[in-house]
C-alpha positions as CSV (number, residue, x, y, z in Angstrom):
1,M,45.8,35.3,78.0
2,W,46.0,31.4,78.2
3,Q,42.5,31.5,77.2
4,K,43.4,33.0,74.1
5,V,45.8,30.4,73.4
6,I,43.4,27.9,74.2
7,I,41.3,29.1,71.4
8,K,43.5,29.4,69.0
9,R,44.8,26.0,69.6
10,K,41.3,24.6,69.2
11,E,40.7,26.2,66.2
12,L,44.1,24.9,64.2
13,G,43.0,21.4,65.6
14,Y,45.9,21.2,68.2
15,S,45.7,19.1,70.6
16,N,48.0,19.7,73.5
17,Y,50.6,17.1,72.4
18,K,50.7,18.5,68.9
19,L,51.6,21.7,70.5
20,S,54.2,20.4,72.6
21,M,55.9,19.0,69.8
22,L,55.7,21.8,67.5
23,T,57.1,24.2,69.9
24,G,59.5,22.0,72.1
25,I,57.6,23.0,75.1
26,P,57.0,19.9,77.1
27,E,52.9,18.9,77.9
28,S,53.6,19.3,81.4
29,T,54.9,22.9,81.6
30,L,51.7,23.8,79.0
31,R,49.9,22.4,81.8
32,S,51.3,24.4,84.3
33,Y,50.5,27.4,81.9
34,K,46.9,26.5,82.0
35,K,47.0,26.5,85.8
36,G,48.2,29.9,86.3
37,V,51.9,29.5,85.6
38,E,53.5,32.7,83.7
39,P,55.2,31.1,80.7
40,S,58.4,32.9,79.7
41,F,58.6,35.5,76.5
42,K,60.9,32.7,74.8
43,N,58.2,30.4,74.8
44,M,55.0,32.7,74.0
45,C,57.1,33.6,70.9
46,K,57.3,29.9,70.2
47,I,53.8,29.3,71.0
48,A,52.7,32.0,68.7
49,D,54.5,30.7,66.1
50,A,53.3,27.4,66.1
51,L,49.5,29.2,66.3
52,K,50.6,31.3,63.1
53,V,50.1,34.1,65.2
54,D,51.7,37.4,66.0
55,I,53.0,37.7,69.6
56,G,50.8,40.7,70.3
57,Y,47.8,38.5,69.5
58,F,47.7,37.4,73.3
59,R,48.0,41.2,74.8
60,R,44.9,42.0,73.0
């Protein structure tokens, strides 16, 4: 799932910093997700909004 976030983030040209600013999620939390920590549904909704995708995009 997180691999899709990384791909979409790069497609949009967003750095981790920009994603953090758009979502209000600390960069350290985003890094923990990359390492395998499961994000909350609330945070995944914020990330989906920032990446301009439906939340279902991450489940495909």
